[in-house]
N, C-alpha and C positions, 0 to 999 in steps of 0.2 A: 373687650379690647386687648386685655393682657393675654387672653387665649390666642388671639390672632397673631400677636407679636411672638409668642412662644412657638406657634406653628411655623411661622416664617423663619424663625431662627433654626428650628429643627430641619426644615427643608434645605436651608442654606448649608447647614452642617453636613447633611447627607450628600448634597452635591459636591461639597469639598472633599469628603471622604471618598466618593466615587472617582473624582478626578485624581486623588492621590493613589487610589488602587490601580488606575489605568497607566500610571507611570511605572515602568518596569525596568530595573537595572539588571543587566545580563552579563554574565561571563559565558565563554564558549561552552563550558561544561553544563551550565544552567540551561542554555539554549538547546543543547542536545538532549538533556533529560526531559525538558518540556516537550520537545518535538517527538520524542519516542513515545510519549503518552498521548499526544494530541494530534499528531499528523494524521489526516484521514486515511492515507494508504496503510500506515501501521495499525490504525484502529481496525480497518477492514480485514487486515491479515489476522489480527487476533480473533475477530469474529469468525473468520473462516476456520480457525483452529477449533472453536467451539462446535462448528458444524461437523468437522471431522470426528470429534469425540462423540457427538450424537450419532454419527453414521456407524461407529463401532458398536454402540448400544443397539442400534436398529438391526445390524447384521447379527449380533449375538442373540437377539430375541427370536430369530428363526429357529434356533436350536432348543428353545425352551418350550414347555408344554403350551399348547394353544387351546384355550377354553372359550366356548361360545354358548350362550343361552338363547333360547327361542320361545316365542309364544304366538299362538294364532287363535283367532275366533272367526269362524266361517259361517256364512248363511247361504243356503241354496234355495232361491225362490222357486226353482223347478228342479226337482231331483232328476238326474239323468236316467234315461230308460235303457234297459238291457234287454235284448231280444233272445228268447229261448225257443227251441224247436217245439212245435205243437204235436208231440208224440207221446204215446203211452210210456210209462205209467202216469206221467204228470200232465199229459195233454188235456185239452178241454174240447170234448166232442162237439159241443154246441158252437164253438168258434170255427167259422169256415176257413180262417187264415191258417197257413202252415207255421206261423210263429206266434208266440205269446209275448206281449210287452210286459216287462217287470221292472219295478223301480227298487234299486238297492241303495239305501242311504237314508239319511234323516235330514231334516231342515237345518239343524244347527250342529256344529262340531267345534271342538276346541282342543288345545294341547299345549303342554309345557315340555321343553326338552333341554338337555345339556349335552354338548358334544365336546369330547376331548381328543386331541390328536398330539402325537409326539413323534418327532423325527427320530428314526432309528439309524438310517444311513442315507447321506446325500453328499457325494464327493464335492460338489460345488460349495457346500456350506463351509467346509474347513478351509478351502481356498479363499472364500470370501472373507473369512476372519483374518487371514494373513493379509489380504488386499486392503482391508479396512485399516489395519495397523500400519501398513506401508503408506497408505494415504495420509494418516496422521503424521507419519514421519516426514512426508513430502510437504505437508502443510506447515510443519515446524520450520522446515528449510525455507519455504516461501516467506514465512514471517521474518526469519533472519535476513533474507535477501531484501525485503521491504525496509527493514530497520537499517541495513547497511546503506541503502539508497537514501534514506532520510538523513543519516549521518553525513553522507557525501554532500547532499544538496544544502544542508544547513551550514556545514563548514564553508562551502563556497560562498553562500549568501552572507555569512557572518564576516568573512574576509572582505567581501565586496563593500560592506558598510564601513569597515575600518579603513580601507583604502580611500573611500570617498570622504571620510572624515579628515584624513590626512591631506587630501587634495584641497579641501576647504581651508584648512589651517595654512597651507602654503599659499593659496590664492589670496587669503586675507592679509598675510604677511606681505605678499607682492603688492597688494593694493595700498597698504600702509606705506610701503617703500616708495611707490610711485607718487603717492600723495605728497610725501615729503619733498620729492624731486620737483613736483609741480609747484609747490609753494616757493621753493628756492628759485626756480626759473622765472616765476611770476614776479618775484621781488627783484630779480636781476633785470627783467624787462622794464619794470617801473624805474629802476635806477639808470636805465639806458645802456646796459652792458650786453644785452642779447636782443635778438629780433623777435617779433611776434611769431614767426615761423617756428622758433624753438619751443615756445609755449604750446603752440598748436600740436606740434609733434608729440610732446609729453602728454597732452590732453587726449590725443588719439590712443596712445598707449594705455592711458588710464581707463578710457572707455572700454578698451579690449579686455583689460584685466577685470573690470567690474562685471562685464558680461560673463567672463569665466567664473567669477564667484557665484553669480546667479545660476549658471548651468551646473556648477558643482553642488549647490544646495539642492537643486531639483534632482540631480543624480543621487544624492544622499537620501532624499525622501523616498525615491523609487526603490533604492536598494533596501531600505528599512521595510518597505511594504513587501518586497520579495522575501525578506527574512521572516517576517511574520506569517506570510503565506506558507512557507516551507515548514514553519514550526507548528502551524495549526492554531496560531494565536489570533484573537479577534483584531480586525484592522483598526478599531478605534483606540487600541492600547498604544501608548507611546513608549518606545524602547530606548534605553541609553546603554551603550556598551561600556563595560568597566575595565576593558583591557586595551592594550596597544599592540600594534604590529610587532614591535620589538619583543614583547613578552611571549608572543605566540610563534615566533619564527627563529628558534635557536639554530644557528648555522651547523653546529656539531650534529644535532639530531637529523637535520636534512641531509647532510653528507653521508651519515650512517646508512640512510635508506638505499644509497647507491650500491652498497655492498650486500644488501639483503637478498636471500634466495626466494623468500616468500613462502606462503602456505597454499594448500589446495583451495581453489576458489569455490564459493558456495554454488555458483552456477553449474559447476561440474557435479557437485553432490546432488543438485536438483535433477540433472539429466540422468545420473546413475539410478536415482530413486524412481524416475519415470520408466526407465528400462526394466526395473524390478516389477513395477506395476503391470506393464504390458506382458511380461513373462508370466505373472500370476493370472492375467486374463486368458493367456494361452492355455494354462493348466485348467482353468475353469471351463473353457470350451471343450477341452479334451475329456474332462470329467463328465460331460453331458452324455457320453456314450455308456456310462455306468448306470445300473438300475437305482431307483430310489425306493426306500422302504420306510413306511410309516405305521405307527400303532394308531388305531382308531377305537374310540369308545363312545357309546351313545346311550343315554337313558331318557325315556319319554313317558309321560302320563297323558292319556287322551280321554276325552269325554265327548258325549253326543246326546242329542235329544230332539224330539220334534217341536218342543216348546223351549223358549230361551231359558226359562227358569229351571228346566230339567237338566240343562247342560251342566250346571254347577252343582248338581246333586252328586255326592261322592259315590253313590251306588252305581252311577253311570260312568265312572272313571276307572281306567285300567292302565296298568303299567307294562312297559316293554323295555328291553335293553339289548345292546349289541356290543360285542368286543371282538376285535379282529386286527389283522395285519394286512396292509395293502402294499403291493409292489408294482412300480411302474417301470417297464422295460422299453427304452427307445429302440425302435426298429428302423424307421426310415423317415427322414424329415426333408426330403428334397435336396439333400446335400447342403443344407443350411449350416450345420456345424462345421463341415469341411471348409466351407467358404470363410467362416469366421476364423478358423484356425489358420488358414492361408493368409488372411488379412493381418493377424497378429504377428506372423513370422515376417511379413513385409515391414510392419511397424517397428519390429525389433531391429531390422537392418537399417531403417531410417534413423532411429535414435542412436545406434552405434556410429553411423556416419556423422551425425550431429555432434556426438561426444568427441570423435576424432578431430573434427573441424574446430571445435571449441578449444581443445588442447593446443592446437597449432596457433589459433588466433590469439589465445592468451599469451603464448610465448612472444608473438609479434607485438602485442599490446605492452608487455613488460619491457621489451627491447626499446620500443618507441618512447615509453614513459621515462625510462632512465635517460635516453638520449635527449629528450626534451628538457628534463630537469637539469642535466649537465649544461646544456646550452643556455637555459634561462639563468642559471647561477653565474655563468660567465658574462652574460649580457648585463646582469645586475651589477656585477663588479665594474664593468665598463661604464654603465650609466651612473653609478655612484661616483666614480672618478671624474666622469664628464661633468656631473653637477658641481663637484668641488672646483673643477677648473673654471666652469662658467661663473661660479661665485667669485673666484679670484679675479677673473676678467672684469666682472661688474665692479668690484671694489676698486680695482686699479683705474677703471674708466671714471669712477666717481671722484677719486682723488685727483686725477689729472684735470677733471672738469672744474673742481673747486679751486685748484691752483692756477687755472686759466691757461693750461697747456693742452687741454683736450676739448673736444666739441660736445655739444648737447646730443648730436646724432650718435656719437660713440656710446654715450650712456644709455640712450634709448635702445640701441641695437644690442648692447650687452645685457640689458634688462630682459629684452625679448628672448635672447638666447638662454638666459638663466631660467626663465619661465618654461621654455621648451624642454630644457634639460630636466627640470623638476617633473614635468609631465611624463617624460620618457622614463625617469627613475621610478615614479609611482606605477607606471604601466609594467615595468620590469618586475617590481615587487609583486604585483597582483598575478602576473604570468607565472612567476616562481611558485607562489602559493598554490595556484591551481594545478601546476605540474606536480607539486608535492602530493596533493590529494589524489591526483590521477595515479601516481606511482604507488601510493598506499593501497589504492583500490586494486591495481594490477598485481601487487604483491599479496593480496588477500589479507591486508593488515587492518582494514577498516572494520571496526568491531562495534556492535551495538552495546556491548558490555563495557560501560564507561569506567568500571573499577579497575580494568586492566590497562 
């Protein structure tokens, strides 16, 4: 019995520890660090980097000695017949035919061989080495681009959670405020100072705010799921953000972005590297017109016999060897190489056009990002001022209502206006945050290196 109690206690403790492990408190830097390690896109980009490194080794191996061994054991149930002319001095006068059948060979044969080859000259090999190194460079840039995308998406998702948290806090404050008003109005109804319509009006407003609280909670839950998805975190984990919007949105830093000139975008570096790769492919196809020279060496031991056991008698085994140089000279391939070269030149033109278009589109993106951020900052100031005015209007309406010089309708309308002002203010904050991230991306300032 004691054993069962101990087992149940251990199971309960493990479940408690697991639940504790699933509750994760995050700052933005923590979320980014976790995402860069666990986001599937970033992980696949790192795996692609390993593939590129293996490709370099594979390409290099072509220039190293190639050694192959071989063994064979053959049995001829019927030895092939060779026909010889039936003529003197080896002819057989008793054979009326003009040919004599002869069998050359034995029933069993075997052999061991080692073949060595070494490339002496192959123009495509040296181009291939450079191409493999360039491919590794491109893969590194692809990894950096994937990590930048992760940083962008996680930041936006993180800010979305913070805004939804703030929306819930405001909605709950609104609900508490309207509940107080509802109690006061109900008390006035019971005292005979207001009509039932006044209570119903406040109740309708209360129901609307309660619905808003529920929607805000659903929005918060969804935004947390999106954040975990972007981070590559298991969905069963519970996340709690340890920062506020005010901590992450210093106004001076945001305004400073408007004066930045920016750095070269990683997308341009990727296209430039692709252009280098196609240029190397062009050189590779042009090198196909050059001869290829290889060293070849072969050593072989062969044995034979009419009986299987005689095959492995060392007296029936003989050695042979070969050393030489081979050269392959391309003469005509049906214009295949010329077609590939032409295709490479067209591809180079395509990538150059793409690079030119990217440069212009990035200029436009930067202009639009700065314009949007300026506009969002102005709207944020307006919405903040508007929310303060709405708060003052509500407070005045409440004072007038308490003093008996204002109506219940004025209070409800002022409350609704305040709620709408709060919603607009939060929307302006979120739009400003997204515009800030978009401008950082347009400036090329989003970095996977979180130490900078």
